[in-house]
N, C-alpha and C positions, 0 to 999 in steps of 0.2 A: 725474227731478229733477236739476237742476244743482248744481254745487259753487261756492259764493261764493268768489271768488279775487281776490287782489291781490298786487302785487309791492312789496317794501319793503326798507328797510335796518333790520336788527335791531340793537337797542341792547344793549351789554354791561350786566351787572348793576349795576355802580357808577353808570352813567349813569341807569338806570331808577330806582335808589334815590334819587339826587339829585332827580330829577323828582318821584318819589313824595313826598319830604319837602316839596317846593315845593307840590304839590297839597294836602297836609295843612295847610300853613300858610295857604293860601288858603281852605280849607273852614273852618278855625278862625276866620278873620277875617270871613267872610261867611256868616251863617246862610241868607241868601236863595239862595245858590249851592250849599249843601250837598246838596240833593236832586236836583241836576241829574245828567246822565249822565257821570260821571267815568270816564275810561279806567283800567282796572285796571293796576297797575304792571307786571305781567308782559306786558301787551299794548302797551306804549309802543313806538313805532317811527316811522320816516319812510316814509310811503307814496310810492312812485314812480309807480305806476299801478294803478288799480282795473279789474279785468277783468270784474267782475260774475259772474253765474251761468253756469257753463260745464259742458257735458257732459264726462265723464271723458276722452274721447279728445282734446278740445281742451285740457284741463288738461295732458295729456302733451305735446301739441304746443307749448303755451305754454312749458312747462319746457325743452324742447329748444331752442326759439328763444331763450329767455332765456340759456341756457348759451352759445350761439354768440355772441350780442350782447355779453355781459359779458366774454368772454375777450379781447376786443380793447380794452377800456377799462382804463386804469391805476388802481391803488389810490390812495387819497387820504385826507386827514384832514378831519374834519368837527367843527366846534366849535359847541356850543349858544349861542344868543344869548338876548336877553331874552324874557320872557313877555309876550304882547300880547293885547288884546281884539280880536276879529275880528267884524264889519268895523270897529266903532268902540266906544269905551268906553261911550257912552250907549245903545247898542242891540246888545250883543254876542250872537252866537249860538254862539261858541266862544272858548275861550282856548287859545293854543298857544305853544310855545317855538319861536322861529325858529332859523334856521341862520345863523351869522355866517361865520367862515372855512370855506371849502369849499362855500359857497352856489353859486357859479358852476359848480363841478365837479359838484355834485349835480343842478343844472338840466341840464347837458350830458348826464349819465348818463341822467336820466329821458327826455330827448328822444331819445337814441340808442336806448333800449329801446323807446320808443313808435314810432319810425320803423321799427325792425326788425319789431316785431309787426304794425304796419300793413301792411308788405310781405307778411306771411303771412296777411292777411285779418282780423286783429283790428281792432276799431274804434279809430280814431285819437283822441287826446285833443283836445278843442276848447277847453278852458279853459287859461288861463295857469298854469303850474306854479309854486308857491311852496313851497319845501321847509320843512317844519315837523314838530313832534311835537304832535299833538292831545292836550290834557290833559283837556278837558271840552267837551261839547256841551250847549247849553241848549235846552229844548223850545220856548221862545219867546224872541224877542229881549228882552234885559233889560240894564239898567244894571249896571255893576260899578264899585265904588269904586277910585280910584287906590291907596288904602291896601291893598286886597286884592291888587292886582297887585304892589305894592311888597313885601308879605309874601312872596309867592312868589319874586320876583326876589332879595330879600335872601338867602333860603336857597340859591338856585341860584348866585348870584355868590360866596357865602361858601364854596361847596364847593371841594374840592381840584380841581386842573386835570384829573386823570384821570377825575373824575366829570362833566366837561363835554365831553370830547373822545372822538371815535369814530374808530378806524382802520378805514376802509371797505375791507374786503378782498373783499367779495362782496355779492350781493343775494339775497334770498330770495323764492321764490314760496310764498305762504301760502294755505291754505284757511281759511275762517271759518265756524264753525257757531254760529248764534244759539241761546242757551239762556235760560231765565228769569232766570239770574244774570249775563247778559252774554255777549258772544261768546267763543268758544274758538278760538284760532288754532293751526294745525298747520303745521309746515314741510313743504312738499311737495317742494321742490327748493332747494338752495343752489348759486348760480352764482358761482364765483370770478371776481374781476377779474384782469387781467394784472399780473404782478409788475414 
């Protein structure tokens, strides 16, 4: 049996707390969305690449490849942007916080990692990468009120600057184990970026 694996940017506690407060404000505003699959505060992150279920030897190979790829990419700052309904407000399947400042650098980093892993035999990404932090997934496409998005954005934008900014010093290879209470993420490898 394989290990569900993905590569992401871990978020510091103050950023996760700000996003968690925004999630709570949106749940309070919208009873219809309360029962959807909200991402637990401790699991909030920016996914760079989903690797899927891998045997343990490929997890090790992915980690080694990730360390080599990351060592050549410089550190940068990432700033959270507004919460949006994806793909659209009238039929949303997820709500996410976008990335403003640092967006292009995050895209470049994800592409560099994808290219390096593809060179080692891992499947290349076929979809356009849009950096974000997933806050909730809906089981079915549904409308969300602008007021609900506003409730989350008011909390996020009222937060101190340090609760919206991430100093990206490295990327993490995570394993994900599904449980009845939601996924549990474990850091398998931290790959530092260049100074």
